[in-house]
N, C-alpha and C positions, 0 to 999 in steps of 0.2 A: 107443328109436328105433321109429317106426312104419313098417311096410312093408305095401304093398298087394299082395295076391296075388289074381289073378283067374283064373277058369276054371270048369269044371264041377265038380260035387261029386267025381266020380271023379278028376279031375286034382288037386284039392286033397287028396283022401284019399291019393293016391299019395305025398304029402309028409308023411305022418303022423309018421314017425320024426323028421323035421327040426322039426316043429311041436310035438312033445310037450313039455309043461311050460310052454308059452307061453300067455298070455291072448290070446284071439281074439275078434274081432267079425265076425259073419257077416251079410252083407246079401244077401238073395235078390233078384236082378234079374229083370225081365220077360224071358221067353224070346225075345222079338222084338228086344231091343235089347242093346247092349253098354254098358259104362260110358262110353265116349267119345261114344256117340250120345245119352246122357242129358244131356250138357252142351250148353248153347246156345252155339254158336260165335260168335254175334253179340251176346252179352250186353253187352259193353263198348260197342259202337256204339249199341245200344238204350238203355242207361243214359245215355250222353252226350246222345243225341238227346232223351230225355225231360227231361233237366235243362235243356238250352238252349232248348227249345221250350215252356217253361212260360208260362202267361199271367200277367199281373200279379196277378190274383185268386188263382191257385195259389201264387205266390210269397208273397203276404201271408198266406195260410192256413198255409203251412208255417212262416213266421216266427212267427206267433201261436202255433202249436202248440209250437214249440221254446221260446219264451219261457215258455209255460205249464208246460212240463215241467222247466225248469231249476230248480236249487236256488236259494233266495233268497240274496242276498249276506249274508255274515257282517257283523254290526254291528262298528263300530270300538270298540276298548276305551275305557273311560272316560278322558277327558282326552287322547285322541289324535285326530288328524285325518288325512285322506288322505295329505298330503305326508309326514308322519312315517312312515306305513306304507310308502309308496312308497320312501322313502329307505332304510328298514331292509330292504326286500325284496331289495336288491342289484341291482335292475333300473335304477336311475338311472344315467345316464352322468355322466362328469366335467363336461360342459357343463351338465347339469341341476343338478348339485350347486352349480356356481358361480353359476347364476342364482338358486337358492333361497337360498343362503348356507350357512355352515358351522355355524351355531348349532343345537343340538339342543333348544333351549328352544321349546316350542309357541307361546308368545306371539310370539317372534321369527319363527318360521316363518310365522305368519299375517300378520305385518306386513312381512315382507321383500318388496321389490319383485320381480316376476317377472324383469324385465330389469335387471341392475345393471351399472354401468360399472366395470371393473377395470383 
């Protein structure tokens, strides 16, 4: 469990017996501020404003950067196609399975009509 203890060195040092044997991280703050003053109280509003006020060029630049950074899709195994992988993933609903058909044969998957009448 992490616990944040703030104060002057003297205040923290007065708790030496309590803190003995624990691993500590010490952050030295600017004398003119407290930890609460370091936080931007309007950070959420500023982030939302920046997000909804983007220009179309900024949106496209972000989209291009994200697509460039993503991992390439994994190739399908030999002899498989997307529908077989989708069905095996467990994400297909009962209605999807009815539309595709019940056959696990790849030739039947490819030739099964998308909408069938049952």
